[in-house]
Biopython code that builds the backbone (N, CA, C, O; Angstrom):
import numpy as np
from Bio.PDB.StructureBuilder import StructureBuilder

atoms = [
    (1, "MET", "N", (63.317, -43.190, -78.718)),
    (1, "MET", "CA", (63.730, -43.875, -77.357)),
    (1, "MET", "C", (64.464, -43.043, -76.615)),
    (1, "MET", "O", (65.214, -42.301, -77.248)),
    (2, "THR", "N", (64.460, -42.940, -75.218)),
    (2, "THR", "CA", (65.192, -42.015, -74.418)),
    (2, "THR", "C", (66.183, -42.946, -73.570)),
    (2, "THR", "O", (65.967, -44.157, -73.514)),
    (3, "THR", "N", (67.088, -42.465, -73.023)),
    (3, "THR", "CA", (68.089, -43.162, -72.281)),
    (3, "THR", "C", (67.800, -42.947, -70.623)),
    (3, "THR", "O", (66.890, -42.155, -70.378)),
    (4, "ALA", "N", (68.362, -43.463, -69.653)),
    (4, "ALA", "CA", (68.039, -43.138, -68.481)),
    (4, "ALA", "C", (68.415, -41.805, -68.169)),
    (4, "ALA", "O", (69.486, -41.389, -68.612)),
    (5, "GLY", "N", (67.599, -40.977, -67.381)),
    (5, "GLY", "CA", (68.033, -39.496, -66.926)),
    (5, "GLY", "C", (67.347, -38.473, -68.055)),
    (5, "GLY", "O", (67.220, -37.275, -67.802)),
    (6, "GLU", "N", (66.921, -39.046, -69.307)),
    (6, "GLU", "CA", (66.383, -38.228, -70.312)),
    (6, "GLU", "C", (65.037, -38.055, -70.307)),
    (6, "GLU", "O", (64.390, -39.074, -70.066)),
    (7, "ARG", "N", (64.388, -36.978, -70.519)),
    (7, "ARG", "CA", (63.092, -36.811, -70.709)),
    (7, "ARG", "C", (62.474, -37.133, -71.848)),
    (7, "ARG", "O", (62.959, -36.711, -72.898)),
    (8, "PRO", "N", (61.315, -37.920, -71.874)),
    (8, "PRO", "CA", (60.805, -38.187, -73.257)),
    (8, "PRO", "C", (60.201, -36.912, -73.920)),
    (8, "PRO", "O", (59.493, -36.116, -73.304)),
    (9, "PRO", "N", (60.546, -36.791, -75.236)),
    (9, "PRO", "CA", (59.970, -35.681, -75.919)),
    (9, "PRO", "C", (58.628, -35.219, -75.562)),
    (9, "PRO", "O", (57.841, -36.122, -75.277)),
    (10, "PRO", "N", (58.169, -33.967, -75.509)),
    (10, "PRO", "CA", (56.987, -33.487, -75.009)),
    (10, "PRO", "C", (55.977, -33.882, -76.316)),
    (10, "PRO", "O", (56.238, -33.865, -77.519)),
    (11, "ARG", "N", (54.797, -34.223, -75.654)),
    (11, "ARG", "CA", (53.717, -34.546, -76.711)),
    (11, "ARG", "C", (53.099, -33.245, -76.920)),
    (11, "ARG", "O", (52.370, -32.667, -76.115)),
    (12, "VAL", "N", (53.449, -32.838, -78.063)),
    (12, "VAL", "CA", (52.672, -31.342, -78.579)),
    (12, "VAL", "C", (51.230, -31.212, -78.393)),
    (12, "VAL", "O", (50.793, -30.132, -77.996)),
    (13, "ALA", "N", (50.411, -32.222, -78.643)),
    (13, "ALA", "CA", (48.886, -32.233, -78.669)),
    (13, "ALA", "C", (48.495, -32.133, -77.225)),
    (13, "ALA", "O", (47.644, -31.302, -76.909)),
    (14, "ALA", "N", (49.012, -32.866, -76.370)),
    (14, "ALA", "CA", (48.674, -32.751, -74.925)),
    (14, "ALA", "C", (49.312, -31.372, -74.375)),
    (14, "ALA", "O", (48.687, -30.797, -73.483)),
    (15, "LEU", "N", (50.287, -30.912, -74.758)),
    (15, "LEU", "CA", (50.743, -29.686, -74.291)),
    (15, "LEU", "C", (49.877, -28.560, -74.995)),
    (15, "LEU", "O", (49.604, -27.635, -74.230)),
    (16, "LEU", "N", (49.429, -28.447, -76.169)),
    (16, "LEU", "CA", (48.382, -27.492, -76.623)),
    (16, "LEU", "C", (46.914, -27.642, -75.726)),
    (16, "LEU", "O", (46.286, -26.649, -75.360)),
    (17, "GLU", "N", (46.594, -28.683, -75.514)),
    (17, "GLU", "CA", (45.355, -28.831, -74.881)),
    (17, "GLU", "C", (45.365, -28.478, -73.465)),
    (17, "GLU", "O", (44.466, -27.857, -72.898)),
    (18, "ASP", "N", (46.427, -28.909, -72.934)),
    (18, "ASP", "CA", (46.694, -28.833, -71.260)),
    (18, "ASP", "C", (47.142, -27.582, -70.968)),
    (18, "ASP", "O", (46.617, -27.044, -69.993)),
    (19, "VAL", "N", (48.009, -26.958, -71.585)),
    (19, "VAL", "CA", (48.676, -25.739, -71.059)),
    (19, "VAL", "C", (48.313, -24.559, -71.833)),
    (19, "VAL", "O", (47.885, -23.574, -71.231)),
    (20, "LEU", "N", (48.456, -24.545, -73.311)),
    (20, "LEU", "CA", (48.482, -23.101, -74.038)),
    (20, "LEU", "C", (46.912, -23.033, -74.474)),
    (20, "LEU", "O", (46.597, -22.125, -75.243)),
    (21, "GLY", "N", (46.086, -23.780, -74.107)),
    (21, "GLY", "CA", (44.631, -23.492, -74.363)),
    (21, "GLY", "C", (44.221, -22.728, -73.103)),
    (21, "GLY", "O", (43.041, -22.409, -72.965)),
    (22, "CYS", "N", (44.962, -22.476, -72.352)),
    (22, "CYS", "CA", (44.464, -21.546, -71.173)),
    (22, "CYS", "C", (45.209, -20.165, -71.385)),
    (22, "CYS", "O", (46.419, -19.979, -71.514)),
    (23, "LYS", "N", (44.078, -19.159, -71.387)),
    (23, "LYS", "CA", (44.640, -17.537, -71.473)),
    (23, "LYS", "C", (45.770, -17.299, -70.508)),
    (23, "LYS", "O", (46.818, -16.732, -70.814)),
    (24, "TRP", "N", (45.536, -17.677, -69.564)),
    (24, "TRP", "CA", (46.816, -17.313, -68.539)),
    (24, "TRP", "C", (48.390, -17.853, -69.155)),
    (24, "TRP", "O", (49.355, -17.088, -69.139)),
    (25, "SER", "N", (48.468, -19.028, -69.597)),
    (25, "SER", "CA", (49.635, -19.585, -69.988)),
    (25, "SER", "C", (50.044, -18.882, -71.099)),
    (25, "SER", "O", (51.259, -18.737, -71.233)),
    (26, "TRP", "N", (49.099, -18.280, -72.158)),
    (26, "TRP", "CA", (49.595, -17.449, -73.470)),
    (26, "TRP", "C", (49.910, -16.142, -73.000)),
    (26, "TRP", "O", (50.641, -15.444, -73.703)),
    (27, "SER", "N", (49.422, -15.651, -71.797)),
    (27, "SER", "CA", (49.815, -14.257, -71.282)),
    (27, "SER", "C", (51.100, -14.404, -70.658)),
    (27, "SER", "O", (52.017, -13.596, -70.800)),
    (28, "ILE", "N", (51.157, -15.551, -69.898)),
    (28, "ILE", "CA", (52.616, -15.933, -69.415)),
    (28, "ILE", "C", (53.706, -15.670, -70.319)),
    (28, "ILE", "O", (54.532, -14.771, -70.162)),
    (29, "VAL", "N", (53.669, -16.628, -71.427)),
    (29, "VAL", "CA", (54.657, -16.844, -72.337)),
    (29, "VAL", "C", (54.850, -15.449, -72.975)),
    (29, "VAL", "O", (55.995, -15.022, -73.119)),
    (30, "ARG", "N", (53.962, -14.846, -73.297)),
    (30, "ARG", "CA", (54.077, -13.260, -74.030)),
    (30, "ARG", "C", (54.812, -12.571, -73.195)),
    (30, "ARG", "O", (55.839, -12.021, -73.590)),
    (31, "ALA", "N", (54.428, -12.500, -71.997)),
    (31, "ALA", "CA", (55.259, -11.754, -70.780)),
    (31, "ALA", "C", (56.730, -11.880, -70.843)),
    (31, "ALA", "O", (57.559, -10.978, -70.969)),
    (32, "ILE", "N", (56.936, -13.319, -70.720)),
    (32, "ILE", "CA", (58.483, -13.935, -70.604)),
    (32, "ILE", "C", (59.103, -13.488, -71.884)),
    (32, "ILE", "O", (60.276, -13.128, -71.780)),
    (33, "ASP", "N", (58.472, -13.424, -73.273)),
    (33, "ASP", "CA", (59.299, -13.105, -74.525)),
    (33, "ASP", "C", (59.663, -11.581, -74.220)),
    (33, "ASP", "O", (60.637, -11.084, -74.786)),
    (34, "THR", "N", (58.941, -10.886, -73.390)),
    (34, "THR", "CA", (59.289, -9.395, -73.475)),
    (34, "THR", "C", (60.155, -8.941, -72.267)),
    (34, "THR", "O", (60.203, -7.793, -71.825)),
    (35, "GLY", "N", (60.867, -10.077, -71.781)),
    (35, "GLY", "CA", (61.838, -10.110, -70.814)),
    (35, "GLY", "C", (61.431, -10.065, -69.364)),
    (35, "GLY", "O", (62.336, -9.866, -68.554)),
    (36, "THR", "N", (60.062, -10.239, -68.868)),
    (36, "THR", "CA", (59.486, -10.351, -67.529)),
    (36, "THR", "C", (59.940, -11.727, -67.247)),
    (36, "THR", "O", (59.622, -12.615, -68.038)),
    (37, "THR", "N", (60.678, -12.010, -66.165)),
    (37, "THR", "CA", (61.211, -13.441, -65.970)),
    (37, "THR", "C", (60.701, -13.775, -64.529)),
    (37, "THR", "O", (60.570, -14.989, -64.373)),
    (38, "ARG", "N", (60.385, -13.036, -63.455)),
    (38, "ARG", "CA", (60.379, -13.247, -62.147)),
    (38, "ARG", "C", (58.686, -13.387, -61.843)),
    (38, "ARG", "O", (57.920, -12.732, -62.550)),
    (39, "PRO", "N", (58.272, -14.070, -61.008)),
    (39, "PRO", "CA", (57.006, -14.397, -60.611)),
    (39, "PRO", "C", (56.490, -13.047, -60.388)),
    (39, "PRO", "O", (55.621, -12.609, -61.143)),
    (40, "GLY", "N", (56.957, -12.328, -59.395)),
    (40, "GLY", "CA", (56.288, -10.995, -59.028)),
    (40, "GLY", "C", (56.151, -10.094, -60.258)),
    (40, "GLY", "O", (55.180, -9.343, -60.361)),
    (41, "GLN", "N", (57.058, -10.153, -61.144)),
    (41, "GLN", "CA", (56.998, -9.163, -62.299)),
    (41, "GLN", "C", (55.610, -9.644, -63.154)),
    (41, "GLN", "O", (54.727, -8.944, -63.650)),
    (42, "LEU", "N", (55.783, -11.220, -63.125)),
    (42, "LEU", "CA", (54.804, -11.580, -64.213)),
    (42, "LEU", "C", (53.178, -11.379, -63.634)),
    (42, "LEU", "O", (52.130, -11.295, -64.274)),
    (43, "GLU", "N", (53.386, -11.347, -62.421)),
    (43, "GLU", "CA", (51.791, -11.164, -61.753)),
    (43, "GLU", "C", (51.444, -9.621, -62.021)),
    (43, "GLU", "O", (50.337, -9.272, -62.429)),
    (44, "ARG", "N", (52.404, -8.806, -61.777)),
    (44, "ARG", "CA", (52.089, -7.470, -61.946)),
    (44, "ARG", "C", (51.902, -7.053, -63.424)),
    (44, "ARG", "O", (51.145, -6.117, -63.680)),
    (45, "ALA", "N", (52.547, -7.697, -64.389)),
    (45, "ALA", "CA", (52.190, -7.429, -65.767)),
    (45, "ALA", "C", (51.119, -8.073, -66.282)),
    (45, "ALA", "O", (50.806, -7.765, -67.431)),
    (46, "ILE", "N", (50.436, -8.946, -65.681)),
    (46, "ILE", "CA", (49.166, -9.661, -66.137)),
    (46, "ILE", "C", (48.152, -9.327, -65.164)),
    (46, "ILE", "O", (48.132, -9.878, -64.063)),
    (47, "PRO", "N", (47.145, -8.280, -65.580)),
    (47, "PRO", "CA", (46.060, -7.806, -64.889)),
    (47, "PRO", "C", (45.221, -9.173, -64.589)),
    (47, "PRO", "O", (45.022, -9.962, -65.513)),
    (48, "GLY", "N", (44.735, -9.433, -63.277)),
    (48, "GLY", "CA", (43.649, -10.372, -63.233)),
    (48, "GLY", "C", (44.362, -11.873, -62.683)),
    (48, "GLY", "O", (43.698, -12.737, -62.110)),
    (49, "LEU", "N", (45.618, -11.979, -62.932)),
    (49, "LEU", "CA", (46.273, -13.098, -62.685)),
    (49, "LEU", "C", (46.495, -13.413, -61.346)),
    (49, "LEU", "O", (47.217, -12.629, -60.731)),
    (50, "SER", "N", (46.029, -14.411, -60.727)),
    (50, "SER", "CA", (46.308, -14.640, -59.024)),
    (50, "SER", "C", (47.562, -15.281, -59.109)),
    (50, "SER", "O", (48.071, -15.725, -60.139)),
    (51, "THR", "N", (48.153, -15.311, -57.675)),
    (51, "THR", "CA", (49.420, -16.017, -57.446)),
    (51, "THR", "C", (49.101, -17.630, -57.725)),
    (51, "THR", "O", (49.840, -18.320, -58.428)),
    (52, "LYS", "N", (48.065, -18.064, -57.166)),
    (52, "LYS", "CA", (47.830, -19.428, -57.251)),
    (52, "LYS", "C", (47.851, -20.012, -58.834)),
    (52, "LYS", "O", (48.492, -20.970, -59.268)),
    (53, "VAL", "N", (47.099, -19.272, -59.416)),
    (53, "VAL", "CA", (47.151, -19.528, -61.070)),
    (53, "VAL", "C", (48.437, -19.411, -61.510)),
    (53, "VAL", "O", (48.975, -20.334, -62.123)),
    (54, "LEU", "N", (49.050, -18.279, -61.245)),
    (54, "LEU", "CA", (50.465, -18.008, -61.839)),
    (54, "LEU", "C", (51.351, -19.204, -61.721)),
    (54, "LEU", "O", (51.969, -19.637, -62.693)),
    (55, "ASN", "N", (51.425, -19.825, -60.345)),
    (55, "ASN", "CA", (52.220, -20.705, -59.965)),
    (55, "ASN", "C", (51.812, -22.234, -60.694)),
    (55, "ASN", "O", (52.616, -23.045, -61.152)),
    (56, "GLU", "N", (50.406, -22.347, -60.653)),
    (56, "GLU", "CA", (50.009, -23.560, -61.300)),
    (56, "GLU", "C", (50.678, -23.547, -62.979)),
    (56, "GLU", "O", (51.409, -24.434, -63.418)),
    (57, "ARG", "N", (50.325, -22.594, -63.581)),
    (57, "ARG", "CA", (50.525, -22.390, -65.093)),
    (57, "ARG", "C", (52.268, -22.441, -65.164)),
    (57, "ARG", "O", (52.774, -23.239, -65.953)),
    (58, "LEU", "N", (52.973, -21.746, -64.489)),
    (58, "LEU", "CA", (54.493, -21.866, -64.436)),
    (58, "LEU", "C", (54.858, -23.396, -64.173)),
    (58, "LEU", "O", (55.668, -23.970, -64.901)),
    (59, "GLN", "N", (54.345, -23.919, -63.297)),
    (59, "GLN", "CA", (54.699, -25.395, -62.917)),
    (59, "GLN", "C", (54.331, -26.335, -64.283)),
    (59, "GLN", "O", (55.092, -27.264, -64.555)),
    (60, "LYS", "N", (53.363, -26.119, -64.978)),
    (60, "LYS", "CA", (52.879, -26.560, -66.198)),
    (60, "LYS", "C", (53.824, -26.456, -67.296)),
    (60, "LYS", "O", (54.275, -27.442, -67.880)),
    (61, "LEU", "N", (54.181, -25.006, -67.628)),
    (61, "LEU", "CA", (54.845, -24.761, -68.439)),
    (61, "LEU", "C", (56.464, -25.480, -68.309)),
    (61, "LEU", "O", (57.044, -25.954, -69.285)),
    (62, "VAL", "N", (56.957, -25.455, -67.114)),
    (62, "VAL", "CA", (58.052, -26.081, -66.723)),
    (62, "VAL", "C", (57.993, -27.527, -67.009)),
    (62, "VAL", "O", (58.945, -28.019, -67.616)),
    (63, "THR", "N", (56.953, -28.313, -66.636)),
    (63, "THR", "CA", (56.574, -29.649, -66.790)),
    (63, "THR", "C", (56.581, -30.098, -68.192)),
    (63, "THR", "O", (56.909, -31.252, -68.468)),
    (64, "HIS", "N", (56.247, -29.273, -69.060)),
    (64, "HIS", "CA", (55.994, -29.545, -70.578)),
    (64, "HIS", "C", (57.317, -29.204, -71.332)),
    (64, "HIS", "O", (57.501, -29.490, -72.515)),
    (65, "GLY", "N", (58.190, -28.586, -70.561)),
    (65, "GLY", "CA", (59.455, -28.329, -71.225)),
    (65, "GLY", "C", (59.401, -26.959, -72.035)),
    (65, "GLY", "O", (60.243, -26.742, -72.906)),
    (66, "VAL", "N", (58.446, -26.081, -71.752)),
    (66, "VAL", "CA", (58.221, -24.969, -72.516)),
    (66, "VAL", "C", (59.173, -23.795, -71.885)),
    (66, "VAL", "O", (59.817, -23.025, -72.597)),
    (67, "LEU", "N", (59.177, -23.764, -70.520)),
    (67, "LEU", "CA", (60.138, -22.878, -70.000)),
    (67, "LEU", "C", (61.103, -23.674, -68.832)),
    (67, "LEU", "O", (60.810, -24.758, -68.327)),
    (68, "GLY", "N", (62.079, -23.033, -68.590)),
    (68, "GLY", "CA", (63.257, -23.522, -67.798)),
    (68, "GLY", "C", (63.234, -22.552, -66.322)),
    (68, "GLY", "O", (63.071, -21.332, -66.282)),
    (69, "LYS", "N", (63.403, -23.283, -65.397)),
    (69, "LYS", "CA", (63.370, -22.507, -64.015)),
    (69, "LYS", "C", (64.885, -22.535, -63.490)),
    (69, "LYS", "O", (65.588, -23.541, -63.583)),
    (70, "THR", "N", (65.300, -21.361, -62.946)),
    (70, "THR", "CA", (66.361, -21.049, -62.410)),
    (70, "THR", "C", (66.301, -20.606, -61.043)),
    (70, "THR", "O", (65.685, -19.550, -60.891)),
    (71, "THR", "N", (66.852, -21.217, -59.849)),
    (71, "THR", "CA", (66.628, -20.592, -58.646)),
    (71, "THR", "C", (67.989, -20.047, -58.096)),
    (71, "THR", "O", (68.946, -20.812, -57.974)),
    (72, "PHE", "N", (68.070, -18.770, -57.777)),
    (72, "PHE", "CA", (69.306, -18.320, -57.203)),
    (72, "PHE", "C", (69.492, -18.398, -55.747)),
    (72, "PHE", "O", (68.609, -17.883, -55.062)),
    (73, "PRO", "N", (70.393, -18.900, -55.213)),
    (73, "PRO", "CA", (70.460, -19.200, -53.715)),
    (73, "PRO", "C", (71.113, -17.866, -53.112)),
    (73, "PRO", "O", (72.280, -17.741, -52.740)),
    (74, "GLU", "N", (70.212, -17.002, -53.098)),
    (74, "GLU", "CA", (70.538, -15.550, -52.649)),
    (74, "GLU", "C", (69.484, -15.313, -51.490)),
    (74, "GLU", "O", (68.483, -16.000, -51.288)),
    (75, "ILE", "N", (69.901, -14.206, -50.767)),
    (75, "ILE", "CA", (69.135, -13.811, -49.660)),
    (75, "ILE", "C", (68.643, -12.404, -50.083)),
    (75, "ILE", "O", (69.458, -11.499, -50.267)),
    (76, "PRO", "N", (67.297, -12.216, -50.240)),
    (76, "PRO", "CA", (66.295, -13.346, -50.342)),
    (76, "PRO", "C", (66.361, -14.125, -51.644)),
    (76, "PRO", "O", (66.768, -13.556, -52.657)),
    (77, "PRO", "N", (66.002, -15.333, -51.669)),
    (77, "PRO", "CA", (66.228, -16.145, -52.899)),
    (77, "PRO", "C", (65.071, -15.760, -53.710)),
    (77, "PRO", "O", (63.944, -15.474, -53.305)),
    (78, "HIS", "N", (65.662, -15.804, -55.340)),
    (78, "HIS", "CA", (64.690, -15.557, -56.213)),
    (78, "HIS", "C", (64.811, -16.461, -57.409)),
    (78, "HIS", "O", (65.867, -16.982, -57.769)),
    (79, "VAL", "N", (63.495, -16.625, -58.071)),
    (79, "VAL", "CA", (63.542, -17.357, -59.043)),
    (79, "VAL", "C", (63.242, -16.727, -60.417)),
    (79, "VAL", "O", (62.461, -15.778, -60.499)),
    (80, "GLU", "N", (63.982, -17.355, -61.717)),
    (80, "GLU", "CA", (63.548, -16.679, -62.892)),
    (80, "GLU", "C", (63.158, -18.093, -63.671)),
    (80, "GLU", "O", (63.502, -19.266, -63.525)),
    (81, "TYR", "N", (62.161, -17.308, -64.678)),
    (81, "TYR", "CA", (61.859, -18.387, -65.708)),
    (81, "TYR", "C", (62.412, -17.912, -67.222)),
    (81, "TYR", "O", (62.564, -16.711, -67.447)),
    (82, "THR", "N", (62.640, -18.701, -68.024)),
    (82, "THR", "CA", (63.025, -18.366, -69.402)),
    (82, "THR", "C", (62.837, -19.585, -70.296)),
    (82, "THR", "O", (62.836, -20.745, -69.884)),
    (83, "PHE", "N", (62.696, -19.242, -71.427)),
    (83, "PHE", "CA", (62.206, -20.020, -72.675)),
    (83, "PHE", "C", (63.241, -21.133, -72.706)),
    (83, "PHE", "O", (64.413, -20.759, -72.677)),
    (84, "THR", "N", (63.003, -22.425, -72.760)),
    (84, "THR", "CA", (63.874, -23.735, -73.241)),
    (84, "THR", "C", (64.057, -23.547, -74.983)),
    (84, "THR", "O", (63.314, -22.801, -75.620)),
    (85, "GLU", "N", (64.846, -24.120, -75.436)),
    (85, "GLU", "CA", (65.059, -24.286, -76.924)),
    (85, "GLU", "C", (63.632, -24.752, -77.537)),
    (85, "GLU", "O", (63.174, -24.239, -78.558)),
    (86, "PHE", "N", (62.970, -25.787, -76.802)),
    (86, "PHE", "CA", (61.820, -26.268, -77.473)),
    (86, "PHE", "C", (60.725, -24.871, -77.175)),
    (86, "PHE", "O", (60.183, -24.294, -78.118)),
    (87, "GLY", "N", (60.542, -24.510, -75.919)),
    (87, "GLY", "CA", (59.726, -23.399, -75.782)),
    (87, "GLY", "C", (59.928, -22.120, -76.643)),
    (87, "GLY", "O", (58.930, -21.457, -76.927)),
    (88, "ARG", "N", (61.126, -21.740, -77.064)),
    (88, "ARG", "CA", (61.293, -20.742, -78.007)),
    (88, "ARG", "C", (60.699, -20.991, -79.536)),
    (88, "ARG", "O", (60.307, -20.075, -80.260)),
    (89, "LYS", "N", (60.701, -22.255, -79.858)),
    (89, "LYS", "CA", (60.429, -22.637, -81.142)),
    (89, "LYS", "C", (58.800, -22.738, -81.071)),
    (89, "LYS", "O", (58.097, -22.189, -81.920)),
    (90, "LEU", "N", (58.352, -23.367, -80.159)),
    (90, "LEU", "CA", (56.750, -23.450, -79.860)),
    (90, "LEU", "C", (56.328, -21.909, -79.853)),
    (90, "LEU", "O", (55.332, -21.524, -80.466)),
    (91, "PHE", "N", (57.001, -21.209, -79.254)),
    (91, "PHE", "CA", (56.366, -19.707, -79.094)),
    (91, "PHE", "C", (56.414, -18.978, -80.576)),
    (91, "PHE", "O", (55.497, -18.241, -80.938)),
    (92, "SER", "N", (57.343, -19.200, -81.238)),
    (92, "SER", "CA", (57.517, -18.732, -82.775)),
    (92, "SER", "C", (56.296, -19.306, -83.666)),
    (92, "SER", "O", (55.730, -18.635, -84.529)),
    (93, "VAL", "N", (55.947, -20.731, -83.314)),
    (93, "VAL", "CA", (54.836, -21.202, -83.938)),
    (93, "VAL", "C", (53.462, -20.575, -83.583)),
    (93, "VAL", "O", (52.525, -20.369, -84.355)),
    (94, "LEU", "N", (53.531, -20.335, -82.360)),
    (94, "LEU", "CA", (52.196, -19.771, -81.782)),
    (94, "LEU", "C", (51.903, -18.439, -82.169)),
    (94, "LEU", "O", (50.758, -17.989, -82.197)),
    (95, "GLN", "N", (53.006, -17.751, -82.494)),
    (95, "GLN", "CA", (52.999, -16.293, -83.096)),
    (95, "GLN", "C", (52.550, -16.185, -84.437)),
    (95, "GLN", "O", (51.817, -15.309, -84.896)),
    (96, "GLN", "N", (53.103, -17.250, -85.084)),
    (96, "GLN", "CA", (52.609, -17.513, -86.755)),
    (96, "GLN", "C", (50.932, -17.715, -86.654)),
    (96, "GLN", "O", (50.155, -17.083, -87.369)),
    (97, "ILE", "N", (50.513, -18.697, -85.651)),
    (97, "ILE", "CA", (49.102, -19.036, -85.478)),
    (97, "ILE", "C", (48.380, -17.681, -85.188)),
    (97, "ILE", "O", (47.347, -17.401, -85.795)),
    (98, "GLU", "N", (48.892, -16.890, -84.314)),
    (98, "GLU", "CA", (48.103, -15.720, -83.936)),
    (98, "GLU", "C", (48.014, -14.891, -85.090)),
    (98, "GLU", "O", (46.908, -14.451, -85.407)),
    (99, "ALA", "N", (49.248, -14.556, -85.910)),
    (99, "ALA", "CA", (49.085, -13.707, -86.820)),
    (99, "ALA", "C", (47.901, -14.328, -88.041)),
    (99, "ALA", "O", (47.102, -13.566, -88.585)),
    (100, "LEU", "N", (47.948, -15.497, -88.275)),
    (100, "LEU", "CA", (46.960, -16.234, -89.134)),
    (100, "LEU", "C", (45.611, -15.798, -88.503)),
    (100, "LEU", "O", (44.836, -15.226, -89.268)),
    (101, "GLU", "N", (45.278, -15.956, -87.420)),
    (101, "GLU", "CA", (44.081, -15.661, -86.761)),
    (101, "GLU", "C", (43.727, -14.141, -87.165)),
    (101, "GLU", "O", (42.782, -13.812, -87.882)),
    (102, "HIS", "N", (44.431, -13.496, -86.716)),
    (102, "HIS", "CA", (44.285, -11.799, -86.992)),
    (102, "HIS", "C", (43.900, -11.743, -88.473)),
    (102, "HIS", "O", (42.898, -11.140, -88.857)),
    (103, "GLU", "N", (44.717, -12.381, -89.269)),
    (103, "GLU", "CA", (44.353, -12.156, -90.728)),
    (103, "GLU", "C", (43.008, -12.679, -91.163)),
    (103, "GLU", "O", (42.330, -12.164, -92.052)),
    (104, "SER", "N", (42.696, -13.682, -90.503)),
    (104, "SER", "CA", (41.316, -14.444, -90.834)),
    (104, "SER", "C", (40.179, -13.596, -90.228)),
    (104, "SER", "O", (39.096, -13.554, -90.810)),
    (105, "ALA", "N", (40.384, -12.919, -89.082)),
    (105, "ALA", "CA", (39.522, -12.029, -88.574)),
    (105, "ALA", "C", (39.222, -10.852, -89.362)),
    (105, "ALA", "O", (38.084, -10.438, -89.579)),
    (106, "ARG", "N", (40.415, -10.279, -89.823)),
    (106, "ARG", "CA", (40.306, -9.284, -90.891)),
    (106, "ARG", "C", (39.423, -9.602, -92.049)),
    (106, "ARG", "O", (38.422, -8.928, -92.294)),
    (107, "GLN", "N", (39.735, -10.466, -92.649)),
    (107, "GLN", "CA", (39.185, -11.122, -93.832)),
    (107, "GLN", "C", (37.548, -11.221, -93.568)),
    (107, "GLN", "O", (36.651, -10.711, -94.240)),
    (108, "ASP", "N", (37.444, -12.053, -92.357)),
    (108, "ASP", "CA", (35.895, -12.169, -91.854)),
    (108, "ASP", "C", (35.179, -10.924, -91.746)),
    (108, "ASP", "O", (34.078, -10.785, -92.278)),
    (109, "SER", "N", (35.823, -9.879, -90.991)),
    (109, "SER", "CA", (35.252, -8.555, -90.851)),
    (109, "SER", "C", (34.866, -7.989, -92.258)),
    (109, "SER", "O", (33.791, -7.393, -92.330)),
    (110, "ALA", "N", (35.601, -8.111, -93.335)),
    (110, "ALA", "CA", (35.633, -7.297, -94.442)),
    (110, "ALA", "C", (34.414, -8.174, -95.164)),
    (110, "ALA", "O", (33.615, -7.586, -95.893)),
    (111, "THR", "N", (34.315, -9.493, -94.946)),
    (111, "THR", "CA", (33.085, -9.974, -95.652)),
    (111, "THR", "C", (31.739, -10.164, -94.958)),
    (111, "THR", "O", (30.694, -10.569, -95.468)),
    (112, "GLY", "N", (31.982, -9.761, -93.589)),
    (112, "GLY", "CA", (30.741, -10.303, -92.786)),
    (112, "GLY", "C", (30.380, -11.337, -91.902)),
    (112, "GLY", "O", (29.418, -11.437, -91.140)),
    (113, "ALA", "N", (31.549, -12.265, -92.196)),
    (113, "ALA", "CA", (31.466, -13.527, -91.767)),
    (113, "ALA", "C", (31.840, -13.338, -90.373)),
    (113, "ALA", "O", (32.428, -12.343, -89.949)),
    (114, "LEU", "N", (31.387, -14.573, -89.519)),
    (114, "LEU", "CA", (31.796, -14.637, -88.010)),
    (114, "LEU", "C", (33.246, -15.020, -88.032)),
    (114, "LEU", "O", (33.735, -15.854, -88.794)),
    (115, "ALA", "N", (33.891, -14.321, -87.110)),
    (115, "ALA", "CA", (35.398, -14.652, -86.807)),
    (115, "ALA", "C", (35.595, -15.892, -86.209)),
    (115, "ALA", "O", (34.629, -16.354, -85.602)),
    (116, "PRO", "N", (36.675, -16.568, -86.242)),
    (116, "PRO", "CA", (36.864, -18.083, -85.555)),
    (116, "PRO", "C", (37.061, -17.668, -84.018)),
    (116, "PRO", "O", (37.536, -16.593, -83.652)),
    (117, "THR", "N", (36.675, -18.568, -83.290)),
    (117, "THR", "CA", (36.994, -18.384, -81.849)),
    (117, "THR", "C", (38.469, -18.255, -81.545)),
    (117, "THR", "O", (39.216, -19.033, -82.138)),
    (118, "SER", "N", (38.997, -17.372, -80.697)),
    (118, "SER", "CA", (40.506, -17.522, -80.301)),
    (118, "SER", "C", (40.818, -18.683, -79.489)),
    (118, "SER", "O", (40.047, -19.101, -78.626)),
    (119, "LEU", "N", (41.858, -19.169, -79.736)),
    (119, "LEU", "CA", (42.447, -20.319, -78.975)),
    (119, "LEU", "C", (42.649, -19.978, -77.621)),
    (119, "LEU", "O", (42.552, -20.875, -76.783)),
    (120, "ARG", "N", (42.967, -18.590, -77.203)),
    (120, "ARG", "CA", (43.172, -18.002, -76.009)),
    (120, "ARG", "C", (42.001, -17.808, -75.120)),
    (120, "ARG", "O", (42.192, -17.618, -73.919)),
    (121, "GLN", "N", (40.774, -17.841, -75.629)),
    (121, "GLN", "CA", (39.494, -17.602, -75.070)),
    (121, "GLN", "C", (39.116, -18.381, -74.037)),
    (121, "GLN", "O", (38.279, -17.931, -73.255)),
    (122, "SER", "N", (39.619, -19.592, -73.857)),
    (122, "SER", "CA", (39.211, -20.650, -72.984)),
    (122, "SER", "C", (39.813, -20.270, -71.604)),
    (122, "SER", "O", (40.999, -19.966, -71.473)),
    (123, "GLY", "N", (38.819, -20.310, -70.469)),
    (123, "GLY", "CA", (39.621, -19.919, -69.380)),
    (123, "GLY", "C", (40.011, -20.851, -68.318)),
    (123, "GLY", "O", (39.945, -22.035, -68.648)),
    (124, "ASP", "N", (40.405, -20.601, -67.110)),
    (124, "ASP", "CA", (41.048, -21.734, -66.410)),
    (124, "ASP", "C", (40.198, -21.530, -65.209)),
    (124, "ASP", "O", (40.325, -22.265, -64.230)),
]
sb = StructureBuilder()
sb.init_structure("model")
sb.init_model(0)
sb.init_chain("A")
sb.init_seg("    ")
for serial, (resi, resn, name, xyz) in enumerate(atoms, 1):
    if name == "N":
        sb.init_residue(resn, " ", resi, " ")
    sb.init_atom(name, np.array(xyz, "f"), 0.0, 1.0, " ", f" {name:<3s}", serial, name[0])
structure = sb.get_structure()
């Protein structure tokens, strides 16, 4: 139960389906993990990512509680995105899933089996 002003806990299944199933969201959180926090930096760091899709993905990541947004009242104004506590934990879990995926792909290539489809291959 939440009190007034508190955000309900994120629904992880909806988060995974709605946001992180998108290759751009995964690319964005990986770039933020390396220290890229401003929208212009993110756009330059991720080839093929348009400004429109970047803004949509950032908004979804903030809405789902993965990222926090800080606006600096300077001239010119700028915005930075960082992981929330929830986002940092989720990113850690996603890294473990990615490691499992790589391990599975190595095993499949050694046995000649088909590798599982990546979670990040779905487009936007």
